[in-house]
C-alpha positions, 0 to 999 in steps of 0.5 A: 500499499502507498503512502497516500492510500494509507494516508486518504483511509486515515483521514477518513476514519472518525477520531473514534476510529482513530483512537482505536487504530493507534491501540491496534498499532500499539498492541500489534508492535507490543505482540511483533516485539514479543516475537524475537529474530524475525518480523512478524506479518500482521496476518500471523498475528490475527492468525495466533488469535493474539491481535483482532483486526478488522479485514479492512484494515489488515492493510493499512496495519500492515503499511504502518507495520512495514514503515516501522522497519523500514528504518534504523533500529535502536542501538543501530549506527547512524547512517553516514550522509554529508550536508551543506553549512549554513551560509557557507559551501563547506560541507560536514560529514557525520562520520567526522565527529565519531569518537569526537563530541555528541552529535545534535540534529536539528531539521526544520522547514523555512516554507 
């Protein structure tokens, strides 16, 4: 499921339905973490009887769980990248700070 489809489904839900969906995703994440060593699908969790997911939300829940798996996990090293310094053409690489000092990244939009 593409992000646009998931977002469209989420915006069509009532506030109560979104709150229930958030509780469902929390339960799915909790059950998935309890099973170590491999990714657990929404279908597997539903079939196990540990989590009840309305059929119309299976695909949306699966998309959210897949999105969770995309990023780095706690304890993983940060991916290396370089950014242009503001008000300069100089570039700075994240790895240049490794072992030297803590780094805080702040992302924002000025639009």
